[in-house]
C-alpha atoms as a printed R data frame, in Angstrom:
   type eleno elety resid chain resno       x       y       z
1  ATOM     1    CA   MET     A     1 -50.667 -88.945 119.008
2  ATOM     2    CA   ALA     A     2 -47.242 -90.142 119.309
3  ATOM     3    CA   VAL     A     3 -45.936 -91.703 122.494
4  ATOM     4    CA   HIS     A     4 -41.922 -92.081 122.061
5  ATOM     5    CA   LEU     A     5 -40.423 -88.549 121.155
6  ATOM     6    CA   THR     A     6 -37.180 -87.395 120.539
7  ATOM     7    CA   PRO     A     7 -36.348 -85.394 123.814
8  ATOM     8    CA   ALA     A     8 -35.803 -82.041 121.803
9  ATOM     9    CA   GLU     A     9 -39.748 -83.139 120.480
10 ATOM    10    CA   LEU     A    10 -40.590 -83.439 124.405
11 ATOM    11    CA   ALA     A    11 -38.704 -80.461 125.521
12 ATOM    12    CA   ASP     A    12 -40.744 -78.595 123.260
13 ATOM    13    CA   GLU     A    13 -44.239 -80.003 124.631
14 ATOM    14    CA   MET     A    14 -43.289 -79.619 127.987
15 ATOM    15    CA   GLU     A    15 -41.735 -76.518 127.608
16 ATOM    16    CA   LEU     A    16 -38.706 -76.951 128.660
17 ATOM    17    CA   GLU     A    17 -35.166 -76.924 127.320
18 ATOM    18    CA   ARG     A    18 -33.664 -80.543 126.288
19 ATOM    19    CA   ARG     A    19 -30.924 -80.365 128.438
20 ATOM    20    CA   GLU     A    20 -33.109 -79.910 131.074
21 ATOM    21    CA   LEU     A    21 -35.432 -82.851 130.139
22 ATOM    22    CA   ILE     A    22 -32.486 -85.078 129.770
23 ATOM    23    CA   ALA     A    23 -31.817 -84.065 133.310
24 ATOM    24    CA   GLN     A    24 -35.096 -84.933 134.839
25 ATOM    25    CA   CYS     A    25 -35.179 -88.254 132.809
26 ATOM    26    CA   GLN     A    26 -31.594 -89.411 134.906
27 ATOM    27    CA   ALA     A    27 -32.982 -87.964 138.184
28 ATOM    28    CA   MET     A    28 -36.385 -89.902 138.019
29 ATOM    29    CA   SER     A    29 -34.718 -92.993 135.721
30 ATOM    30    CA   VAL     A    30 -36.860 -92.415 133.132
31 ATOM    31    CA   PRO     A    31 -35.054 -94.644 129.955
32 ATOM    32    CA   ILE     A    32 -34.115 -92.796 126.466
33 ATOM    33    CA   PHE     A    33 -34.020 -95.643 124.457
34 ATOM    34    CA   ASN     A    34 -32.762 -95.194 121.012
35 ATOM    35    CA   GLY     A    35 -32.815 -91.648 121.043
36 ATOM    36    CA   ARG     A    36 -36.863 -91.864 122.011
37 ATOM    37    CA   ILE     A    37 -38.535 -90.894 125.543
38 ATOM    38    CA   ASP     A    38 -41.928 -93.174 126.587
39 ATOM    39    CA   LYS     A    39 -43.966 -89.656 127.122
40 ATOM    40    CA   THR     A    40 -45.997 -91.453 129.360
41 ATOM    41    CA   LEU     A    41 -43.871 -92.970 131.751
42 ATOM    42    CA   TYR     A    42 -42.047 -89.447 131.651
43 ATOM    43    CA   LEU     A    43 -45.695 -88.035 132.939
44 ATOM    44    CA   ALA     A    44 -46.352 -90.312 135.535
45 ATOM    45    CA   SER     A    45 -42.584 -90.429 136.236
46 ATOM    46    CA   LEU     A    46 -43.295 -86.907 136.732
47 ATOM    47    CA   ARG     A    47 -46.103 -86.726 138.697
48 ATOM    48    CA   ALA     A    48 -44.478 -89.445 141.365
49 ATOM    49    CA   PHE     A    49 -41.846 -87.517 141.561
50 ATOM    50    CA   GLU     A    50 -43.219 -84.297 142.266
51 ATOM    51    CA   GLY     A    51 -45.763 -85.848 144.992
52 ATOM    52    CA   SER     A    52 -43.180 -87.748 146.849
53 ATOM    53    CA   GLU     A    53 -41.373 -84.191 147.242
54 ATOM    54    CA   LYS     A    54 -44.151 -82.827 148.191
55 ATOM    55    CA   GLN     A    55 -44.758 -85.013 151.254
56 ATOM    56    CA   HIS     A    56 -41.147 -84.527 151.765
57 ATOM    57    CA   ILE     A    57 -41.440 -81.306 152.470
58 ATOM    58    CA   THR     A    58 -44.538 -81.661 154.159
59 ATOM    59    CA   ALA     A    59 -43.517 -84.185 156.694
60 ATOM    60    CA   ALA     A    60 -40.442 -82.520 158.069
């Protein structure tokens, strides 16, 4: 199982458009280094980002 994927490869796995995935990476400060994204870091950041959004919504 590969851990460092191109944006297109990771977008295919996540069932997203490539541009949408790149925008998410930028919003979550996930680096794209040498044209590759660390899948583990992306997934961990996505979970944390979604969790913080839920906390923000319930606190309001």
